[in-house]
N, CA, C and O of each residue as an XYZ file, in Angstrom:
928
protein
N      80.051    -74.751     25.805
C      79.392    -76.037     25.138
C      79.482    -75.719     23.391
O      80.053    -76.157     22.393
N      78.470    -74.610     23.804
C      78.124    -73.631     21.879
C      78.997    -74.304     21.069
O      78.807    -75.258     20.314
N      80.460    -73.366     21.458
C      81.424    -72.880     20.677
C      82.276    -74.416     20.754
O      83.274    -74.617     20.061
N      81.828    -75.236     21.510
C      82.826    -76.085     21.158
C      82.137    -77.703     20.416
O      82.915    -78.477     19.857
N      80.378    -78.076     20.541
C      79.247    -78.434     19.368
C      79.395    -78.023     18.464
O      79.504    -78.885     17.591
N      79.562    -75.949     17.742
C      79.259    -75.568     16.557
C      80.103    -76.432     15.702
O      79.350    -76.821     14.809
N      81.427    -76.992     15.495
C      82.577    -77.608     14.702
C      82.333    -78.775     14.257
O      82.814    -79.268     13.237
N      81.370    -79.408     15.204
C      80.814    -80.991     15.368
C      79.618    -81.272     14.464
O      79.499    -82.389     13.959
N      78.629    -80.202     14.214
C      77.792    -79.887     13.029
C      77.251    -79.421     12.210
O      76.231    -79.644     11.556
N      78.573    -78.180     12.287
C      78.927    -77.729     10.526
C      80.932    -77.661     10.425
O      81.949    -77.692     11.119
N      80.407    -77.544      8.943
C      81.486    -78.425      8.531
C      81.727    -76.834      8.318
O      80.972    -75.862      8.292
N      84.059    -77.133      8.086
C      84.345    -75.779      7.529
C      83.495    -74.385      6.283
O      83.247    -73.181      6.357
N      83.249    -75.919      4.858
C      82.806    -75.022      4.140
C      81.679    -74.464      4.602
O      81.762    -73.236      4.553
N      80.240    -75.012      5.207
C      79.397    -74.303      6.006
C      80.019    -72.492      6.682
O      79.681    -71.339      6.414
N      81.063    -73.118      7.649
C      81.534    -71.010      7.748
C      81.811    -70.572      6.551
O      80.992    -69.979      5.849
N      82.304    -70.679      6.412
C      82.520    -70.704      5.029
C      81.902    -69.880      4.036
O      82.510    -68.966      3.477
N      80.531    -70.223      3.767
C      79.529    -69.925      3.102
C      79.234    -69.276      3.402
O      78.791    -68.421      2.635
N      79.201    -69.031      5.188
C      77.665    -68.167      6.413
C      78.524    -67.121      5.669
O      78.202    -66.577      4.613
N      79.420    -66.958      6.218
C      80.629    -65.737      6.393
C      80.994    -64.904      4.524
O      80.817    -63.753      4.125
N      81.458    -65.968      3.923
C      80.666    -64.826      2.599
C      79.093    -64.389      2.262
O      78.855    -63.343      1.659
N      78.105    -65.239      2.684
C      76.846    -64.516      2.620
C      76.881    -63.185      3.538
O      76.091    -62.320      3.161
N      77.423    -62.963      4.334
C      77.303    -61.535      5.870
C      78.182    -60.521      5.270
O      77.925    -59.337      5.485
N      79.604    -60.984      4.245
C      80.494    -59.861      3.795
C      79.651    -59.603      1.817
O      80.058    -58.804      0.974
N      78.800    -60.315      1.712
C      78.051    -59.817      0.242
C      76.885    -58.527      1.108
O      76.415    -57.397      0.970
N      76.901    -59.456      1.823
C      75.185    -58.658      2.109
C      75.615    -57.106      3.075
O      74.813    -56.198      3.294
N      77.365    -57.144      3.630
C      77.480    -56.035      4.581
C      78.103    -54.723      2.800
O      77.770    -53.559      2.576
N      78.825    -55.452      2.154
C      79.492    -55.038      1.624
C      78.758    -53.584      0.711
O      78.782    -52.368      0.907
N      77.759    -55.029     -0.987
C      76.166    -54.320     -1.066
C      75.387    -53.095     -0.238
O      74.670    -52.316     -0.866
N      75.544    -52.984      1.027
C      74.781    -52.320      1.390
C      75.378    -50.762      1.481
O      74.741    -49.826      0.998
N      77.341    -50.477      2.502
C      77.624    -50.279      2.218
C      77.803    -49.567      1.134
O      77.328    -48.432      1.088
N      78.765    -50.278     -0.311
C      78.466    -50.053     -2.097
C      77.155    -48.905     -2.131
O      77.138    -47.693     -2.348
N      75.934    -50.038     -1.764
C      74.964    -48.895     -2.087
C      74.616    -47.352     -2.121
O      74.051    -46.598     -2.913
N      75.583    -47.182     -0.152
C      74.747    -46.064     -0.121
C      76.274    -44.973      0.236
O      76.283    -43.816      0.654
N      77.035    -45.559      0.005
C      78.083    -44.324     -0.353
C      78.866    -44.415     -1.884
O      80.062    -44.213     -2.094
N      77.905    -44.750     -2.790
C      78.204    -44.520     -3.713
C      79.188    -43.006     -4.439
O      78.779    -41.857     -4.272
N      80.504    -43.336     -5.229
C      80.438    -42.022     -5.379
C      80.419    -41.857     -5.931
O      80.525    -42.780     -6.739
N      80.185    -39.821     -6.750
C      79.849    -38.352     -6.995
C      79.958    -38.658     -8.455
O      79.542    -37.609     -8.946
N      80.368    -39.728     -9.804
C      80.477    -40.107    -10.868
C      79.883    -41.455    -11.149
O      79.472    -41.791    -12.260
N      79.853    -42.591     -9.522
C      78.503    -44.043    -10.489
C      78.130    -43.599     -9.193
O      78.989    -43.883     -8.358
N      77.025    -42.927     -8.685
C      75.907    -43.206     -8.465
C      74.709    -44.388     -8.400
O      74.010    -44.765     -9.341
N      74.683    -44.848     -7.040
C      73.976    -45.773     -7.433
C      72.437    -44.703     -7.095
O      72.282    -43.574     -6.628
N      71.142    -46.190     -7.822
C      69.773    -45.422     -8.468
C      69.381    -44.995     -6.501
O      68.928    -43.855     -6.391
N      69.476    -45.520     -5.566
C      68.972    -44.622     -3.991
C      70.016    -43.512     -4.146
O      69.586    -42.520     -4.735
N      71.294    -43.460     -3.747
C      71.380    -42.295     -4.203
C      70.697    -40.949     -4.982
O      70.254    -39.886     -4.547
N      70.809    -41.432     -6.142
C      69.790    -40.410     -7.178
C      68.024    -40.457     -6.825
O      67.116    -39.649     -7.021
N      68.070    -41.488     -6.366
C      67.084    -41.158     -6.081
C      66.913    -39.908     -4.123
O      65.854    -39.379     -3.784
N      67.444    -39.869     -3.796
C      67.711    -39.082     -3.065
C      67.837    -37.641     -3.043
O      67.811    -36.655     -2.307
N      67.979    -38.013     -4.171
C      68.666    -35.999     -4.949
C      66.917    -35.531     -5.147
O      66.532    -34.397     -4.859
N      66.093    -36.491     -5.620
C      64.471    -36.147     -6.631
C      63.889    -36.197     -4.797
O      63.250    -35.346     -4.177
N      64.167    -36.896     -4.559
C      63.859    -36.335     -3.437
C      63.688    -34.914     -2.109
O      62.897    -34.572     -1.229
N      64.853    -34.515     -2.643
C      64.654    -33.186     -1.348
C      64.561    -32.492     -2.418
O      64.759    -31.347     -2.010
N      64.266    -32.397     -4.303
C      62.915    -32.119     -5.252
C      61.851    -31.781     -4.986
O      61.135    -30.792     -5.146
N      61.791    -33.164     -4.347
C      59.997    -32.798     -3.977
C      60.272    -32.418     -2.415
O      59.826    -33.205     -1.580
N      60.504    -32.039     -2.268
C      60.197    -31.500     -0.658
C      60.054    -30.431     -1.013
O      58.902    -30.055     -0.798
N      61.242    -29.017     -1.908
C      61.941    -28.532     -2.374
C      60.751    -27.736     -3.118
O      60.425    -26.593     -2.799
N      59.870    -28.816     -4.612
C      58.939    -28.417     -4.662
C      57.299    -28.727     -4.161
O      56.337    -28.650     -4.925
N      57.232    -29.041     -2.912
C      56.269    -29.156     -2.202
C      55.542    -27.762     -1.437
O      54.328    -27.562     -1.393
N      56.614    -26.855     -0.848
C      56.453    -25.886     -0.358
C      55.344    -24.131     -0.839
O      54.789    -23.120     -0.408
N      55.864    -25.342     -2.589
C      55.037    -24.139     -3.342
C      53.985    -24.118     -3.611
O      53.448    -23.123     -4.097
N      53.319    -25.340     -3.342
C      52.097    -25.423     -2.875
C      51.113    -25.859     -1.931
O      51.224    -26.689     -1.029
N      50.050    -25.109     -2.313
C      48.824    -24.150     -1.795
C      48.248    -25.804     -1.102
O      48.156    -26.024      0.106
N      47.979    -26.624     -1.998
C      46.821    -27.739     -1.792
C      48.294    -28.971     -1.665
O      49.385    -28.846     -2.222
N      48.063    -29.546     -1.204
C      49.269    -30.661     -1.008
C      48.580    -31.838     -0.580
O      48.699    -32.294      0.557
N      47.824    -32.364     -1.518
C      46.956    -33.205     -1.648
C      47.492    -34.863     -2.377
O      47.058    -36.014     -2.337
N      48.195    -34.438     -2.758
C      49.508    -35.592     -4.251
C      50.305    -35.678     -2.586
O      50.145    -36.534     -1.716
N      51.185    -34.447     -2.579
C      52.235    -34.733     -1.559
C      52.176    -35.693     -0.220
O      53.110    -36.237      0.369
N      49.731    -35.740      0.269
C      50.264    -36.830      1.242
C      49.876    -37.961      0.974
O      50.128    -38.915      1.709
N      48.892    -38.104     -0.612
C      48.717    -38.838     -1.021
C      49.746    -40.152     -1.372
O      49.171    -41.237     -1.283
N      51.678    -40.230     -1.891
C      52.588    -40.097     -2.307
C      52.492    -40.630     -0.675
O      51.794    -41.644     -0.665
N      52.790    -40.407      0.200
C      53.411    -40.134      0.955
C      53.221    -41.722      2.344
O      53.843    -42.171      3.306
N      52.051    -41.991      1.620
C      50.704    -42.494      1.819
C      50.859    -43.693      1.580
O      50.733    -44.436      2.552
N      51.211    -44.384      0.121
C      51.553    -44.972     -0.945
C      53.089    -45.604     -0.406
O      53.542    -46.692     -0.760
N      53.846    -44.506      0.660
C      55.081    -45.679      0.965
C      54.894    -45.753      2.451
O      55.964    -46.136      2.924
N      53.980    -45.551      3.423
C      53.884    -45.794      3.751
C      53.221    -47.320      4.141
O      53.654    -47.975      5.089
N      52.212    -47.739      3.349
C      51.601    -48.645      3.174
C      52.295    -49.481      2.742
O      52.491    -50.528      3.359
N      53.016    -49.128      1.180
C      54.746    -50.258      1.103
C      55.425    -50.628      2.321
O      55.732    -51.807      2.498
N      55.728    -49.624      3.297
C      56.359    -50.100      4.203
C      55.975    -51.232      4.987
O      56.763    -52.164      5.148
N      54.747    -51.227      5.524
C      53.327    -51.505      6.246
C      53.153    -52.829      5.566
O      53.187    -53.601      6.524
N      53.007    -53.470      4.621
C      53.133    -54.635      3.355
C      54.349    -55.369      3.808
O      54.332    -56.600      3.831
N      55.680    -54.515      4.263
C      56.314    -55.358      4.033
C      56.912    -56.207      5.453
O      57.458    -57.294      5.262
N      56.826    -55.835      6.433
C      56.725    -55.896      7.311
C      55.679    -56.602      8.016
O      56.239    -57.605      8.459
N      54.952    -56.616      8.222
C      53.847    -57.732      7.357
C      53.879    -59.280      7.161
O      53.812    -60.345      7.776
N      53.985    -58.874      6.234
C      55.023    -60.205      5.068
C      56.406    -61.118      6.024
O      56.754    -62.273      6.269
N      56.902    -59.455      6.360
C      58.321    -60.420      7.508
C      57.220    -60.990      8.645
O      57.428    -62.194      8.797
N      56.053    -60.491      9.542
C      55.995    -60.628     10.661
C      55.509    -63.034     10.089
O      55.885    -63.996     10.758
N      54.981    -63.070      9.258
C      54.271    -64.070      9.059
C      55.528    -65.245      8.109
O      55.462    -66.474      8.134
N      56.565    -64.431      7.357
C      57.405    -65.320      7.497
C      58.869    -65.910      8.361
O      59.827    -66.645      8.121
N      58.166    -64.790      9.878
C      59.444    -65.103     10.478
C      58.368    -66.603     10.960
O      58.862    -67.728     10.877
N      57.055    -66.430     11.396
C      56.438    -66.984     12.485
C      56.483    -68.138     11.374
O      55.523    -68.696     11.904
N      56.782    -69.009     10.246
C      57.012    -69.734      9.581
C      57.733    -70.422      8.977
O      57.530    -71.391      8.246
N      59.086    -69.633      9.460
C      60.441    -70.018      9.804
C      60.277    -70.976     11.639
O      60.298    -72.206     11.687
N      60.173    -70.346     12.563
C      59.821    -70.796     13.619
C      58.942    -72.188     14.034
O      58.900    -73.077     14.884
N      58.314    -71.741     12.875
C      57.264    -73.102     12.974
C      58.253    -74.774     12.311
O      58.299    -75.976     12.573
N      58.737    -74.008     11.572
C      59.513    -75.159     10.509
C      60.380    -75.023     11.384
O      59.643    -74.067     11.142
N      61.589    -74.908     12.568
C      61.949    -75.379     13.384
C      61.474    -75.550     14.730
O      62.286    -75.038     15.502
N      61.058    -75.765     14.985
C      60.203    -76.845     15.894
C      59.394    -78.111     15.625
O      58.671    -78.862     16.280
N      60.184    -77.938     13.399
C      59.978    -79.506     13.386
C      60.977    -78.975     12.623
O      60.893    -77.997     11.880
N      62.565    -80.127     12.983
C      63.351    -79.793     11.933
C      63.643    -80.705     11.373
O      64.309    -80.747     10.338
N      62.985    -81.977     12.239
C      62.883    -83.942     11.844
C      62.532    -83.567     10.446
O      63.142    -84.132      9.538
N      61.460    -82.526     10.116
C      60.268    -82.852      8.748
C      61.262    -81.851      7.570
O      61.505    -82.149      6.400
N      61.602    -80.908      8.144
C      62.836    -80.470      7.729
C      64.006    -81.420      7.093
O      64.447    -81.526      5.949
N      64.262    -81.950      8.112
C      65.816    -83.005      7.626
C      65.172    -83.927      6.993
O      65.919    -84.850      6.668
N      64.045    -84.067      6.668
C      63.451    -85.587      6.081
C      63.530    -85.233      4.373
O      64.289    -85.750      3.553
N      62.507    -84.203      4.144
C      62.541    -82.961      2.915
C      63.827    -82.731      2.080
O      64.046    -82.524      0.886
N      64.585    -82.851      3.192
C      65.922    -81.950      2.653
C      67.053    -82.796      2.525
O      68.146    -82.420      2.101
N      66.661    -84.400      3.045
C      67.064    -85.840      2.173
C      66.892    -86.249      1.018
O      67.444    -87.322      0.774
N      66.246    -85.720      0.098
C      65.765    -85.769     -1.255
C      66.457    -84.754     -1.750
O      66.103    -84.579     -2.916
N      67.536    -83.762     -1.318
C      68.065    -82.702     -1.162
C      69.857    -83.363     -1.896
O      70.313    -83.463     -3.035
N      70.498    -83.739     -0.211
C      71.324    -83.954     -0.410
C      71.616    -85.563     -0.055
O      70.766    -86.055      0.688
N      72.710    -86.464     -0.484
C      73.090    -88.370      0.175
C      73.451    -87.646      1.777
O      73.846    -88.616      2.424
N      73.473    -87.042      2.229
C      74.528    -86.640      3.824
C      72.963    -87.492      4.475
O      71.821    -87.766      4.104
N      73.997    -87.666      5.835
C      72.422    -87.559      6.881
C      73.350    -86.901      7.633
O      74.454    -87.282      8.024
N      72.457    -85.301      7.877
C      72.065    -84.483      8.947
C      72.039    -84.395      9.801
O      71.154    -85.230      9.992
N      72.294    -84.007     10.854
C      71.503    -84.059     12.580
C      70.317    -82.291     12.230
O      70.339    -81.270     11.543
N      69.680    -82.811     13.010
C      68.982    -81.681     13.030
C      68.658    -80.484     13.219
O      67.746    -79.709     12.931
N      70.002    -80.514     13.994
C      70.226    -79.196     15.116
C      70.542    -78.471     13.640
O      69.933    -77.435     13.373
N      71.896    -79.255     12.291
C      72.223    -78.505     11.560
C      71.116    -77.658     10.948
O      71.560    -76.580     10.552
N      69.688    -77.832     10.731
C      68.447    -77.646      9.973
C      68.265    -76.657     10.764
O      68.874    -75.798     10.126
N      67.822    -76.050     11.821
C      67.425    -75.259     13.015
C      68.599    -74.420     12.427
O      68.527    -73.577     11.534
N      69.839    -74.885     13.209
C      70.901    -73.338     12.625
C      70.555    -72.439     11.135
O      70.299    -71.273     10.832
N      70.711    -73.659     10.495
C      70.285    -73.197      9.189
C      68.965    -71.754      9.192
O      69.286    -70.567      9.134
N      67.248    -72.358      9.287
C      66.240    -71.434      9.894
C      66.184    -70.909     10.640
O      65.224    -70.196     10.935
N      67.468    -71.084     11.422
C      67.555    -69.706     12.610
C      68.882    -68.115     12.228
O      69.205    -67.207     12.994
N      69.309    -68.365     10.845
C      69.002    -67.547      9.345
C      69.418    -67.065      9.552
O      70.502    -66.589      9.888
N      67.281    -67.057      9.134
C      66.940    -66.712      7.442
C      65.918    -66.302      8.341
O      65.073    -65.680      7.697
N      65.452    -66.418     10.238
C      64.544    -65.743     10.861
C      65.441    -64.403     11.447
O      64.844    -63.460     11.966
N      66.868    -64.412     11.318
C      68.124    -63.567     11.374
C      67.453    -62.752     10.600
O      66.961    -61.689     10.978
N      67.400    -63.196      9.507
C      67.640    -61.991      8.087
C      66.115    -61.501      7.935
O      66.028    -60.827      6.908
N      65.010    -61.597      8.536
C      63.795    -62.419      8.505
C      63.591    -60.611      8.921
O      63.254    -59.581      8.337
N      64.093    -61.092     10.477
C      63.993    -60.169     12.236
C      64.190    -59.284     11.441
O      63.169    -58.835     10.920
N      65.673    -58.601     10.965
C      66.693    -57.646     10.743
C      65.080    -56.674      9.553
O      64.766    -55.487      9.460
N      64.696    -57.524      9.117
C      64.391    -56.851      7.709
C      62.465    -55.892      8.104
O      61.720    -55.174      7.438
N      62.434    -56.457      9.481
C      60.915    -56.198     10.151
C      61.234    -54.887     10.444
O      60.816    -53.810     10.019
N      62.590    -55.408     11.779
C      62.713    -53.857     12.109
C      63.133    -52.819     11.327
O      62.775    -51.728     11.771
N      64.059    -52.761      9.852
C      64.635    -52.074      8.831
C      63.331    -51.139      8.527
O      63.400    -49.983      8.108
N      61.782    -52.061      8.899
C      60.617    -51.542      7.662
C      59.306    -50.872      8.988
O      58.699    -49.834      8.725
N      59.054    -51.585     10.252
C      59.109    -50.487     10.895
C      59.556    -49.018     10.735
O      58.936    -48.023     10.360
N      61.067    -49.236     11.212
C      61.485    -47.726     11.286
C      60.871    -46.524     10.316
O      60.526    -45.345     10.382
N      60.991    -47.860      9.169
C      60.920    -46.251      7.788
C      59.962    -46.039      7.251
O      59.806    -45.222      6.344
N      58.739    -47.120      7.980
C      57.318    -46.462      8.525
C      57.257    -45.219      9.570
O      56.767    -44.125      9.293
N      57.813    -45.556     10.764
C      57.709    -44.578     11.441
C      58.442    -43.214     10.783
O      58.122    -42.124     11.258
N      58.893    -43.240     10.282
C      60.289    -41.920      9.858
C      59.610    -41.676      8.221
O      60.290    -40.966      7.479
N      58.408    -42.200      7.708
C      57.706    -41.761      6.717
C      56.624    -41.018      7.687
O      56.466    -39.954      7.087
N      56.079    -40.985      8.438
C      54.776    -40.872      9.322
C      55.496    -39.088      9.963
O      55.103    -37.946      9.721
N      56.683    -39.613     10.844
C      58.485    -38.218     10.991
C      57.240    -36.881      9.712
O      56.493    -35.908      9.820
N      57.669    -37.582      8.924
C      58.051    -36.466      7.790
C      56.012    -36.107      6.657
O      55.776    -35.296      5.762
N      55.252    -36.948      7.201
C      54.584    -36.131      6.623
C      53.606    -35.155      7.494
O      52.674    -34.437      7.132
N      54.550    -35.569      9.646
C      53.800    -34.863     10.081
C      55.311    -33.065      9.688
O      54.790    -31.957      9.811
N      56.076    -33.074      9.495
C      56.542    -31.879      9.278
C      56.913    -31.871      8.394
O      58.143    -31.906      8.367
N      56.136    -31.817      6.945
C      55.577    -31.488      5.750
C      53.846    -30.597      5.656
O      53.456    -29.860      4.750
N      53.112    -31.001      6.904
C      51.963    -30.759      7.729
C      52.313    -29.761      8.473
O      51.440    -29.246      9.171
N      53.589    -29.273      8.510
C      53.977    -28.390      9.915
C      54.567    -27.133      8.599
O      54.277    -25.940      8.684
N      55.263    -27.616      7.658
C      55.623    -26.568      6.037
C      54.642    -25.696      5.739
O      53.774    -25.892      4.889
N      54.787    -24.444      6.621
C      54.193    -23.192      5.581
C      53.782    -22.777      4.612
O      54.684    -22.101      4.117
N      52.713    -22.759      3.844
C      52.170    -22.091      2.764
C      53.233    -21.659      2.108
O      53.721    -20.785      2.824
N      54.259    -21.854      0.554
C      54.401    -20.482      0.416
C      56.184    -20.471      0.487
O      56.831    -20.162      1.488
N      56.977    -21.053     -1.361
C      58.196    -20.608     -0.975
C      59.151    -19.437     -0.168
O      60.333    -19.452      0.177
N      58.003    -18.359     -0.028
C      59.016    -16.535     -0.174
C      58.477    -16.931      1.561
O      58.664    -15.969      2.306
N      57.966    -17.961      2.144
C      57.997    -17.715      3.516
C      59.690    -17.730      4.296
O      60.676    -18.228      3.753
N      59.684    -17.182      5.408
C      61.548    -17.685      5.510
C      62.033    -18.977      6.345
O      63.154    -19.264      6.763
N      60.868    -19.620      6.437
C      61.277    -20.503      7.458
C      60.681    -21.795      6.107
O      60.521    -23.006      6.254
N      60.559    -21.300      5.385
C      59.710    -23.353      4.060
C      60.814    -23.412      4.038
O      60.839    -24.303      4.888
N      62.401    -23.177      3.701
C      63.202    -24.089      3.092
C      64.229    -25.092      4.152
O      65.023    -25.951      3.767
N      64.015    -24.796      5.202
C      64.568    -25.220      6.461
C      63.314    -26.102      6.239
O      63.325    -26.674      5.149
N      62.362    -26.315      6.927
C      60.831    -27.629      6.889
C      61.481    -28.336      5.559
O      62.084    -29.409      5.599
N      61.270    -27.603      4.440
C      61.220    -28.455      3.114
C      63.243    -29.359      2.985
O      63.836    -30.154      2.255
N      63.456    -28.716      3.933
C      64.928    -29.835      4.197
C      65.258    -30.557      4.828
O      66.169    -31.344      4.569
N      64.388    -30.494      6.218
C      64.204    -31.738      7.523
C      63.548    -32.551      7.253
O      63.691    -33.606      7.870
N      62.218    -32.431      5.903
C      61.216    -33.509      4.856
C      62.211    -33.971      4.829
O      62.931    -34.538      5.650
N      62.287    -33.649      3.536
C      64.265    -33.864      2.452
C      64.530    -35.013      2.781
O      64.335    -36.019      2.099
N      65.210    -34.930      4.345
C      66.390    -36.155      5.075
C      65.712    -36.513      5.639
O      66.098    -37.657      5.881
N      64.154    -36.239      6.475
C      63.423    -38.088      7.148
C      63.493    -38.188      5.941
O      64.662    -38.518      5.738
N      62.723    -38.074      4.514
C      62.038    -38.671      3.738
C      63.535    -39.626      2.578
O      63.380    -40.549      1.779
N      64.669    -38.985      2.925
C      65.183    -40.198      2.608
C      66.173    -41.258      4.436
O      67.288    -41.782      4.429
N      65.474    -41.203      5.283
C      66.732    -41.840      5.806
C      65.511    -42.842      6.061
O      65.737    -44.018      6.346
N      63.921    -42.227      5.923
C      62.967    -43.410      5.603
C      63.431    -44.167      4.226
O      63.470    -45.396      4.173
N      63.638    -43.670      3.567
C      63.807    -44.972      2.380
C      65.245    -45.927      2.434
O      65.356    -47.077      2.009
N      66.135    -45.223      2.983
C      67.089    -45.604      3.460
C      66.833    -46.880      3.969
O      67.226    -47.929      3.460
N      66.157    -46.765      4.996
C      65.711    -47.952      6.004
C      64.891    -49.680      5.807
O      64.822    -50.818      6.273
N      64.321    -48.591      4.556
C      63.596    -49.382      3.759
C      64.319    -50.663      2.675
O      64.072    -51.864      2.792
N      65.459    -49.915      1.395
C      65.761    -50.829      1.009
C      67.178    -51.399      1.442
O      68.005    -51.928      0.699
N      67.312    -51.085      3.354
C      67.860    -52.132      3.994
C      67.318    -53.215      4.449
O      67.810    -54.272      4.845
N      65.637    -52.631      4.295
C      64.485    -53.936      4.627
C      64.834    -55.521      3.247
O      64.925    -56.745      3.147
N      64.894    -54.253      2.513
C      64.504    -55.151      1.087
C      65.668    -56.407      1.024
O      65.534    -57.624      0.896
N      67.086    -55.379      1.200
C      68.458    -55.996      0.739
C      67.964    -57.387      1.691
O      67.907    -58.499      1.166
N      67.626    -57.168      3.124
C      67.612    -58.644      4.699
C      67.125    -59.051      3.531
O      67.907    -59.739      2.876
N      65.748    -58.780      2.911
C      64.799    -60.398      2.863
C      65.689    -61.248      1.359
O      65.634    -62.327      0.770
N      66.356    -60.129      1.288
C      67.076    -60.651     -0.563
C      67.799    -61.527     -0.262
O      67.660    -62.565     -0.909
N      68.664    -61.505      0.618
C      69.684    -62.335      1.869
C      68.609    -63.253      2.712
O      69.156    -64.241      3.204
N      68.510    -63.246      2.732
C      67.474    -63.714      3.745
C      66.403    -64.765      2.762
O      65.888    -65.686      3.397
N      66.115    -64.684      1.530
C      65.330    -65.960      0.766
C      66.644    -66.209     -0.296
O      66.540    -66.482     -1.492
N      67.952    -66.034      0.501
C      69.469    -66.135     -0.103
C      69.509    -67.584      0.413
O      69.225    -68.494     -0.366
N      69.846    -67.840      1.683
C      69.973    -68.215      3.121
C      69.417    -70.020      2.508
O      69.954    -71.116      2.664
N      67.523    -69.404      1.459
C      67.395    -71.164      1.914
C      68.017    -72.063      1.256
O      67.971    -73.247      1.591
N      69.029    -71.410     -0.297
C      69.184    -72.302     -1.222
C      70.493    -73.500     -0.005
O      70.765    -74.695     -0.128
N      71.081    -72.269      1.243
C      71.759    -73.472      1.736
C      71.342    -74.937      2.689
O      72.116    -75.603      3.377
N      69.933    -75.149      2.471
C      69.209    -76.727      2.886
C      69.564    -77.105      1.850
O      68.880    -78.082      1.543
N      70.414    -76.828      0.969
C      70.511    -77.815     -0.351
C      72.447    -78.288     -0.990
O      72.838    -79.034     -1.887
N      73.184    -77.416      0.010
C      74.831    -77.400      0.788
C      74.416    -76.094      0.638
O      73.456    -75.394      0.317
N      76.261    -76.063      1.242
C      77.486    -74.787      1.610
C      77.343    -74.452      0.270
O      76.518    -73.557      0.455
N      77.513    -74.468     -1.071
C      78.556    -74.387     -2.079
C      77.327    -73.920     -2.841
O      77.514    -73.288     -3.880
N      75.764    -74.232     -2.322
C      74.547    -73.656     -3.070
C      74.332    -71.897     -2.824
O      74.076    -70.934     -3.548
N      74.625    -72.149     -1.237
C      74.593    -71.320     -0.269
C      76.095    -70.147     -1.568
O      75.563    -69.947     -2.660
N      76.728    -69.879     -1.543
C      77.432    -69.543     -2.316
C      77.427    -69.058     -3.638
O      77.722    -68.091     -4.340
N      76.963    -70.165     -3.642
C      76.409    -69.456     -5.955
C      74.896    -68.280     -5.447
O      74.648    -67.229     -6.038
N      74.310    -68.673     -4.583
C      72.803    -67.659     -4.602
C      72.849    -66.466     -4.557
O      72.349    -65.575     -5.243
N      74.248    -66.520     -2.675
C      74.621    -65.552     -2.471
C      75.503    -64.439     -3.107
O      75.599    -63.283     -2.696
N      76.260    -65.104     -4.409
C      76.610    -63.845     -5.423
C      76.006    -63.827     -6.048
O      75.829    -62.632     -6.287
N      74.897    -64.863     -7.148
C      74.137    -64.488     -8.103
C      72.784    -62.754     -6.850
O      72.350    -61.748     -7.411
N      72.602    -63.007     -5.639
C      71.489    -62.322     -5.078
C      72.385    -61.009     -5.373
O      71.667    -60.040     -5.615
N      74.098    -60.660     -5.424
C      74.958    -59.959     -5.118
C      74.740    -59.055     -6.276
O      73.948    -58.116     -6.183
N      75.456    -59.313     -7.445
C      74.651    -59.318     -8.215
C      73.754    -58.184     -8.965
O      73.815    -57.147     -9.625
N      72.635    -59.406     -8.219
C      71.674    -58.740     -9.271
C      71.057    -57.547     -8.653
O      70.310    -56.800     -9.285
N      71.470    -57.324     -7.043
C      71.342    -55.825     -6.658
C      71.788    -54.751     -7.074
O      71.248    -53.675     -7.335
N      73.250    -55.259     -7.142
C      74.028    -54.279     -7.957
C      73.924    -54.163     -9.221
O      74.422    -53.057     -9.432
N      73.549    -54.651    -10.350
C      72.805    -54.587    -11.138
C      72.177    -53.541    -11.126
O      72.471    -52.644    -11.916
N      70.908    -53.378     -9.999
C      69.679    -52.482    -10.574
C      70.227    -51.466     -9.600
O      69.545    -50.443     -9.661
N      71.407    -51.358     -8.550
C      71.665    -50.638     -8.007
C      72.461    -49.287     -9.642
O      72.184    -48.151    -10.026
N      73.288    -50.176     -9.979
C      74.520    -49.192    -10.918
C      74.307    -49.750    -12.479
O      74.889    -49.111    -13.356
N      73.713    -50.608    -12.774
C      73.809    -50.905    -14.486
C      72.386    -51.116    -14.973
O      72.242    -52.154    -15.619
N      70.904    -50.093    -14.750
C      69.353    -50.910    -14.336
C      69.061    -49.251    -15.585
O      69.358    -48.057    -15.637
N      68.670    -49.794    -15.990
C      67.445    -48.654    -17.584
C      66.669    -48.176    -16.692
O      65.878    -47.310    -17.065
N      66.661    -48.685    -14.951
C      65.490    -47.294    -14.715
C      66.217    -46.348    -14.097
O      65.635    -45.288    -13.870
N      67.761    -46.498    -13.642
C      68.901    -46.011    -13.559
C      69.277    -45.116    -14.562
O      69.711    -44.129    -13.968
N      69.336    -44.944    -15.702
C      69.743    -44.478    -16.439
C      68.486    -43.461    -17.069
O      68.677    -42.357    -17.579
N      66.928    -44.259    -16.860
C      66.485    -42.851    -17.447
C      66.383    -41.724    -15.946
O      65.924    -40.603    -16.166
N      66.710    -41.984    -14.837
C      66.774    -41.232    -13.393
C      68.100    -40.356    -13.743
O      68.412    -39.400    -13.032
N      68.866    -40.743    -14.892
C      69.670    -39.796    -15.383
C      69.887    -38.708    -15.727
O      70.403    -37.613    -15.506
N      69.113    -39.585    -16.593
C      68.828    -38.402    -18.396
C      68.559    -37.180    -17.983
O      67.909    -36.989    -16.955
N      68.971    -36.317    -18.645
C      68.826    -34.180    -18.258
C      67.718    -33.603    -18.948
O      67.396    -33.429    -20.123
N      67.386    -33.436    -18.155
C      65.687    -32.828    -18.251
C      66.030    -31.660    -19.278
O      66.609    -30.820    -18.588
N      65.959    -31.202    -20.565
C      65.775    -30.276    -21.993
C      64.569    -29.174    -21.630
O      64.206    -28.355    -22.475
């Protein structure tokens, strides 16, 4: 019944717009996480610094700085996770009042669109936010695992097990950052989906802009150039 009803409420352009949105979201995520050595993404460059951080950590007897840094990273993940919960609640509330959303949206478009269409559009936003929430929660958990391994790392790089502990902590740290970045991208594209309320053309345009913004930050930003500078 659902498959028979879908074509009557969503136009072909709506379906194409959603497919473009999903394609760009998946593509930029894969591109960022699988960038080559010739042109690494900012995330890939930072992964190297995270490994260096854990290596340097083994030589510090007092690791207050490391603990504070991990704590700050965990606070960031907790903040974004709680923000996603609030946003999901707001979106679900709007779904329950789709008629009011349709009334507001009528000012943006001349077409008369059934309330079920607005519910579907809001549901896509909820899906993105839910994905982001799960990524942020998992990132928080991984940073917690990393902090435990850091605490278990022996003092002094001369210890034969220090390098192994540092490697484990670094990989957990990198995995946590990867999950955090995935959550951020889901939030970006979730906000992009709001443009669908104005029409599928706006969604396609917003998805392309979001893709380009993320690409620039990962592959052509000034901060990336700073990270690539060689230390003299």
